[in-house]
C-alpha positions in Angstrom: 24.0 -78.1 -93.1 25.7 -80.7 -95.3 28.5 -81.4 -92.8 28.3 -85.0 -91.6 29.4 -83.9 -88.1 26.6 -81.3 -88.0 24.1 -83.8 -89.1 25.3 -86.3 -86.5 25.1 -83.6 -83.8 21.5 -82.7 -84.8 20.3 -86.2 -84.9 22.0 -87.0 -81.6 20.5 -83.8 -80.0 17.0 -84.7 -81.2 17.4 -88.3 -80.0 18.6 -87.1 -76.6 15.6 -84.8 -76.2 13.3 -87.7 -77.2 14.8 -89.9 -74.5 14.6 -87.2 -71.8 11.0 -86.3 -72.5 10.0 -90.0 -73.0 11.2 -91.0 -69.5 9.8 -87.8 -68.0 6.4 -88.9 -69.2 5.8 -86.2 -71.7 4.8 -88.4 -74.6 3.6 -85.7 -77.0 6.9 -83.8 -76.9 8.9 -87.1 -77.0 7.0 -88.2 -80.1 7.4 -84.7 -81.7 11.2 -84.9 -81.1 11.5 -88.4 -82.6 9.4 -87.3 -85.6 12.4 -85.1 -86.7 14.9 -88.0 -86.8 14.2 -89.3 -90.3 13.7 -85.9 -91.9 17.2 -85.0 -90.7 18.6 -88.1 -92.2 16.7 -87.4 -95.4 18.3 -84.0 -95.4 21.7 -85.6 -95.1 20.8 -87.9 -98.0 19.9 -85.0 -100.3 23.0 -83.1 -99.3 25.7 -85.8 -99.3 24.6 -88.5 -101.7 25.0 -87.4 -105.3 23.6 -90.4 -107.1 20.1 -90.5 -105.7 17.3 -93.0 -106.3 13.7 -91.9 -106.9 12.2 -94.7 -104.9 14.5 -94.2 -101.9 13.6 -90.5 -102.1 9.9 -91.4 -102.0 10.5 -93.6 -99.0 12.3 -90.9 -97.1 9.8 -88.1 -98.0 6.6 -90.2 -97.4 7.8 -91.6 -94.2 9.0 -88.2 -93.0 5.7 -86.6 -93.7 3.8 -89.3 -91.8 6.2 -88.9 -88.9 5.8 -85.2 -88.8 2.0 -85.5 -88.7 2.4 -86.3 -85.0 3.0 -82.6 -84.4 -0.4 -81.8 -85.7 -2.2 -85.0 -84.5 -4.1 -83.2 -81.8 -5.7 -80.9 -84.3 -6.6 -83.7 -86.7 -9.7 -85.9 -86.5 -8.7 -89.4 -85.3 -9.8 -91.2 -88.5 -7.9 -88.7 -90.7 -4.7 -89.1 -88.6 -5.0 -92.9 -88.6 -5.8 -93.4 -92.3 -3.7 -90.7 -93.8 -0.7 -91.4 -91.6 -0.8 -95.2 -92.1 -1.4 -94.8 -95.9 1.8 -92.7 -96.1 3.7 -95.3 -94.2 2.4 -98.0 -96.6 3.4 -96.0 -99.6 6.8 -95.4 -98.1 7.3 -99.1 -97.5 6.2 -100.0 -101.0 8.7 -97.4 -102.3 11.5 -99.0 -100.3 10.3 -102.5 -101.5 10.7 -101.4 -105.1 14.1 -99.8 -104.4 15.4 -103.1 -103.0 13.8 -105.2 -105.7 15.3 -103.2 -108.5 18.6 -105.1 -108.4 17.1 -108.5 -107.5 17.1 -111.1 -110.2 13.7 -112.8 -109.5 14.4 -115.6 -112.0 17.6 -116.5 -110.2 15.9 -116.3 -106.8 12.9 -118.4 -107.8 15.2 -121.0 -109.2 17.7 -121.3 -106.4 15.8 -120.4 -103.2 12.4 -122.2 -103.4 12.6 -123.5 -99.9 13.7 -120.2 -98.4 10.8 -118.5 -100.2 8.3 -121.0 -98.8 9.7 -120.6 -95.3 9.6 -116.8 -95.6 6.0 -116.9 -96.8 4.9 -119.1 -93.9 6.8 -116.9 -91.4 5.4 -113.7 -92.8 1.8 -115.1 -92.7 2.3 -116.1 -89.0 3.8 -112.7 -88.0 1.0 -110.8 -89.8 -1.6 -113.0 -88.1 0.0 -112.5 -84.7 0.1 -108.7 -85.1 -3.4 -108.6 -86.4 -4.6 -110.7 -83.4 -3.0 -108.2 -81.0 -4.7 -105.1 -82.6 -7.9 -106.9 -83.4 -9.9 -105.8 -80.3 -9.1 -102.1 -81.2 -10.2 -102.2 -84.9 -13.5 -101.6 -86.6 -14.1 -104.3 -89.1 -13.7 -103.0 -92.7 -11.3 -100.3 -93.8 -9.2 -100.5 -90.6 -8.6 -104.2 -91.2 -7.5 -103.5 -94.8 -5.1 -100.8 -93.6 -3.6 -103.0 -90.9 -3.2 -106.0 -93.2 -1.7 -103.9 -96.0 0.7 -102.2 -93.6 1.9 -105.5 -92.1 2.3 -107.2 -95.5 4.2 -104.3 -97.0 6.5 -104.2 -94.0 7.2 -107.9 -94.0 7.8 -108.0 -97.7 10.6 -105.6 -97.2 12.3 -108.0 -94.9 11.7 -111.0 -97.1 13.1 -109.2 -100.2 16.0 -107.8 -98.3 16.9 -111.3 -97.1 16.6 -112.8 -100.6 18.7 -109.9 -101.9 21.4 -110.7 -99.4 21.3 -114.4 -100.4 21.8 -113.4 -104.0 24.3 -110.6 -103.6 26.2 -111.5 -100.4 27.8 -108.0 -100.3 28.2 -105.2 -97.8 25.4 -103.1 -99.4 23.0 -106.1 -99.3 24.0 -106.7 -95.7 23.3 -103.1 -94.7 19.9 -103.3 -96.4 19.1 -106.5 -94.5 20.1 -105.0 -91.2 18.0 -101.9 -91.9 15.0 -104.0 -92.8 15.4 -106.2 -89.7 15.5 -103.2 -87.5 12.4 -101.6 -89.1 10.3 -104.8 -88.7 11.5 -105.3 -85.1 10.8 -101.7 -84.4 7.2 -102.0 -85.8 6.6 -105.1 -83.6 7.7 -103.3 -80.5 5.6 -100.3 -81.5 2.5 -102.6 -81.6 3.4 -103.9 -78.2 3.8 -100.3 -76.9 0.5 -99.1 -78.4 -1.7 -102.1 -77.7 -0.2 -104.3 -75.0 1.9 -102.3 -72.5 2.3 -98.6 -72.6 5.8 -98.5 -71.1 8.4 -95.9 -71.7 11.1 -98.5 -72.3 9.1 -100.1 -75.2 8.8 -96.8 -77.0 12.5 -96.0 -76.3 13.5 -99.3 -77.9 11.1 -98.7 -80.8 12.6 -95.4 -81.7 16.2 -96.5 -81.0 16.0 -99.6 -83.2 14.2 -97.7 -85.9 17.1 -95.1 -85.8 19.6 -97.9 -86.2 17.7 -99.2 -89.2 17.5 -95.8 -90.8 21.2 -95.4 -90.3 22.0 -98.6 -92.2 19.6 -97.8 -95.0 21.2 -94.4 -95.3 24.7 -95.9 -95.3 23.9 -98.4 -98.0 23.1 -95.6 -100.4 26.8 -94.7 -100.4 27.6 -98.1 -101.8 26.8 -99.5 -105.3 26.7 -102.9 -106.8 29.3 -103.4 -109.5 29.2 -106.3 -112.0 32.6 -107.8 -112.9 33.5 -110.0 -115.9 33.1 -113.0 -113.7 29.6 -111.9 -112.8 30.3 -111.4 -109.2 28.8 -108.5 -107.3 30.9 -106.1 -105.3 30.3 -102.6 -104.1 32.3 -99.5 -104.6 32.2 -96.1 -102.9 30.3 -93.5 -104.9 
């Protein structure tokens, strides 16, 4: 089960089944298939990466549990499925946020990237507002608003911190993290469009495909490590 070829075959098979059932119009089976993609990658992480990170493990486990909940969604009350599932996603994103932030020197970033931080804050506020405006007609004011705002903020913070991390480190590991974060955010935006704007098979296909690319880059970056040199430069080495 720890063979990279076997893992690639399993992920590819599950993804192919998702595509087939999605375009056949069987959404429940398609979503059930896609729910196994991250758990399989998580299995590969546990099998093939020796130096593991607690917060990245939490990200994989929490996100996988929430994904797998779709299999039992028909037997769960709607409010339980919504609040529990989204709460797990939020905790997963916060775990990933901490994982990325661990190697970030905030003092250096605040000193050298003030303008970039201001632009990122403005951009995040606009994207969060735009997403909330799309889902607003479908929300009940109160706890659902809190969940949606927290979800969007945690997701967008990952992208912001990943970008600042790349500015500071300018390494392959940081680049992989940035690509992974970009894919996750783009996937989430497409998912909102699929759920609330236009229920088209192509949108869900793109949502899952881009998320898979993002998970792949996040998985690959775990095989790299930052290494400080005497000159203070940051490079990565194979673990």
